[in-house]
N, C-alpha and C positions, 0 to 999 in steps of 0.2 A: 327777641327774647327766648324763643324756643331753641335757637342755635346755641345761645349762651348757656341755657339750662342743660342741654345735651352735652356740651363741653364740660360743664361742672360735674355732671354725673359720670362721664367717662374718666375724668381725672380721679375722682374718688374710687371708681371701680378698678383702676389700674395701679394707683400709687399706694401700695401696701405690701405686707409680707404674709398674706393669708393663703392657706392651701386648702382647697376643697377636697373633702373625702366622702365618698358615697356611704350612706348609712347602711349598716347591716340589717337594721330592723324596719326601716321605711324606705320609700323610693325618693326621699328628699336628700339634699346635699348637706353635709355638716362641714363646718369651717374650723380650721385649727390655726391658732396664732398665739404669739407670746402675750399679746395684749387683748383684753376683751373689747377695748375701744375699736381696734382694727376689725374685729368680727362684727361689731355693731354697725360700722360704716358699710361693710360689704353686704350685710343683710338689708341695709337701707337701699342700696342700689338694686338689689334683687327685688325689693318691694315695688320699685318703680319700673321694673322690666329689664334691667341690665344685670344679668346673673353671671357670677364667676363659675365656670363649669370645669375648668382644668387649669393646672399650673404645675410646672416643674422648674428646674433651675434655668432652663433655656427659653421658655415661653409661657404665656398665659392666654386663655381663651375666654371670651365673653359671649353670652347669648343675648342678642338684642330683642327688643319688644316685637320685632317682625318675625322672630324665630330663627333668623340667620345667625351664624356664629362668626366672630372676627377674632383672629389670632394675632397676638403681638409677640415678636421676638424680644426677649429681655437682653439688652446690650450691656447695661451697667446698673448696679444697685448700690445706693449710698445709704446704709442703715442709719436709723435714728440713734443718736448718742446724747448723753446728758449734757455734753459740752456744746454740741451744735444745735440741739433742740429742734431738729428737723430731719426729714429723710427725703430721698429723691430716687428717681428711677428713669433711665433712658430706655425707650422701647422703639421698635420699628414695626409699623403695621404691615403684615405680610401681604395684604391685598393691594395696598397702594405704594408701599415702600417708604412712606413718610415717617420721618424720625420725630419723636416727641420727647421732651424732658418734662416730667411732672414732679412737683415737690409739695410737701405739706409740713407744717410745724407750728410751734407756738406763735401766737400773734405778735408778741414782743419782738421776736426774731424776724418773722416773715414780713412785718410791716416795713422793715428797712431794705427788703429784697425785691418785693413786688413793685410794680409801677404805682405811683401815688394814687390814692383813692380818697374821696370825701365821705365815704360811708363805713370804711373798715373799722376804725377805732370805736365808733359809736355802736356798731353792730356787735363787736366783741364784748364791749362793756355791758350791753343789754343782756346778752346770753350769759355772761358771768353772774349778773344779778339774779338770774333765774336758776343759778346753781349748776350750770352746764359747763363742761370742759370744752374749750374751743380749739379748733384747728383751722388754720388758714391754708388754702390750696392755691398753687400757682402753676402755670404751664407756659411753654413756648415751643414752637417748632424749631427743629435743627436742620441744618444743611450738612451734606456729607463732608464737606471740607471742615466745618466746625467740629463735627464728631471726630474726625481724624486728628485735628489739633488738640482736642480735649483728651483723647485717649493717649496720644503721644506725651502730652504734658503730665498726665496721671502716671504713666509708666516711668517717666524720668523722676518724678517727685517721689513715688513709692520706693524706688530703688536707690534714692539718694542716701548717702552716708551721713549727711549733716543737714539740719534744718528741715527734716522730712515733713513734719506736721505743717510747718509754715508754707512749704512749697505746695503741698496738697491743698491747703486752704486757699492759696492764690489761684490755683486752677479751678477750684470750686466757685470762687467769686466770679471768675470769667464765665463759667457755665450758668450761674444763677443770674447774671446780669440781664435786666430787661424782662423778667418774668411777668406775664400777665396775671392779674388777680382774677381767679375764676370762681371762688366761693369760700364760704365759712361754714363750718359745721359745729354743732353743739351736742355733746353726748351727756346723757343723764345717768347718774349713779342711782340704781334702785336700792333702797334700804333692805337689809335682811329682816326677817320677821322679828317683831318684839324689840327692835332697836330703841325706839322712842320710850317704850315702857321701862326697859332696862336702865337707860340713862337717867330717867326721872327717879327711879328707885335708888340709884346710886347717889344722886344729888340729895334726895331726901334723907339719906343715911349719912350725909355730910362727908361723902367720899369725893375727893377731887378727881375730876376727869379732864384729861388733856387730849386734844385732837391735833395730830401732826399731819400736815398735808403739803404738797407741792403746788397746790392750785393757786390761782389769783386770789387776792384779798376778798374781792366781791363774792367769788365762788365759795370760799371758805366760810364766810359769814352766812351765806344762804344755806349751806349744808349744815352748819352748826344750829341754825334755827329750825330747819326741817327735821333734824334728829332730836330736837328739844334739848340739845346740849346747852343752848342759850334760849331764854324765854323770848318770844316774839317781840315783846315790848321792851326788852332789856336794852340798856344803852351799851353800845359796843365801841371800844376805843381801839383804833388801829394804829400800831406803832410800826412804821414802814422804814426799813433801812435803805 
């Protein structure tokens, strides 16, 4: 269990696009990223002893609970897109030379990529009921020959004049095949001050309020109730296409 937990924390600590920046006012590290969820996950790994201390386009360095630092060379990064709904990164541990592919994404997408699990669906559903945004993490070790094949395939696909997207997708399917499920995270949205009071006053004034979200149905319902957009005892009808 400890080894599995360490693997999950390592995956979360490496698979992201966060950059650490030393604070000008304190001796603590600040994190910059396009998504606050990314920062929240990196802060979580820091809270359990695995801190991101350096990153550039070529490598990233983690400080472990023992105080030692481990550096990973960034080989390939596959950014999150609205179409793929997942991101991935290939890294090489400079100390051991071991290659790793880490990936994370929406549970609906990752469930069909990672190895079958009897707890993934239920866990994601429970987290969504609590109003948390879920991400599923997967990982697998790579061999040098695999990496060479993947990089050659990506180069050919990216320079192709026809069916480029389909060819890149085919290479990615090869890379993602056989991913081990390493963990699931849930990120909570903290409400801004006076959100509940403001929405109640709008409703009392007979002003219609709509909430637009890309979250799962269970998460959306939970957030609507926590913000008092919907009364806790109100009946909710879900129309799912």
